[in-house]
N, C-alpha and C positions, 0 to 999 in steps of 0.2 A: 200376743202379737207374733212371737216366735213360731208357734205352731201354724198360725195363719200364713206367714211367709213360707214356711217349709212346705206346707201343703200346696201352696200356689206355685212355688218354684220347682219343686221336685216331682209334683204330680204323684203318680202311683209307683214311682221308683223307690220311695221311702215311706214306710208306715210311720205315722205320727200319733203319739199319745201325749196329751198335755194335762198336767195335774199340778196341784200345789199342796204344800204341807198344811197350809191354813187358807184354803180358797175362800173367796168372798161368795156372796149369794149370786152376784151377777158380774159380768165382765165390765171393767171400768168404761163408762160412757165415752170418756175422752180417747181411750184406746180404740174403741169401736169407730169413733169419728175419724181419727187420723189414719186408721187402716182403710176406711172407706175412701179416703183421698187417694190411696194406692190401688183402689179397685178390689180390695179384699174385704168381704163381708163377715164380720164377727158378731153381727147382731143376734144370731141364733145360737151362739156358743154358750155353753153352760159350764161354769167352773167345776172341776172334779177334784176329789181328794186323792192324793198320792198314796198308792198302796204298795206294799212290799212285793206283791206278785207282779205289778206293772214294771217295777224296777228289775226284778228277776228276769222278765221276758225281754227286756230291752237290750240292744247291742251297744247303744250309746245313750248315756244319761247326761242331759244338760241341766244343771242346777242354777238357780238364781238366788242364792243366799239362804237356802233352807238349813244349812249347817247340820247339826246332829239329828234333825228331824228326817233327813233323807237316808234310807237304808243303803249300805255299802256292801257290794258283793265282789269278791276277788275275780279278776279277769275281765271286768266290765270297763269300758272306756267312759270316764267321767270328765266333764268340763264344768267348771263353776264360772259363770259369767257374772261379774260384778257390774250391776246396772243401777242407775237411779230408779227408785221405785216411783212409777208414774201415778200412784194413788194420790189424789188430791192436788195434783200438779196442773198448771195451766197448759193449754194446747201446745204452746211453744216448747215446753219441756218434754211433753209426751211425744211430740214430733222428733225431737233430738234422740230420745230413747228408741223410738221406732227406727230411725235411720241407723243407729248403732246396732240394733238387733238385725236389721237387714244385711249389713256388712258381715256380721258374724254368721248368719245363715248362709250367705254366699260362700264363705270360707268352709263351713261345715259340709255343705254339699260337695264342694271341690275335694275335700279330704275323703269323702265316702265314695267318690266316683271311681 
């Protein structure tokens, strides 16, 4: 959801790479549904594994609870966003997570501008 918002809000001003330390096979269907309500299509998204090279290339790394599984490099900007895991949650909870993420993305974009 964060990558979807960032791509939609920042356009080509920010390169976005989304990955997880233990990605699922598919994007959470409820996440796809609630993002579609916002006009953002995640239906074609494929979860990716987080690689050391991806973190090395990034200027800003946003983590969401990956703990020790996320590589750390000196000089990088890291933010750990503590969010409710939307997996297995009803739409109402996933919408609340979506809205939380949207606010965080707005703040991130403002900090990078």
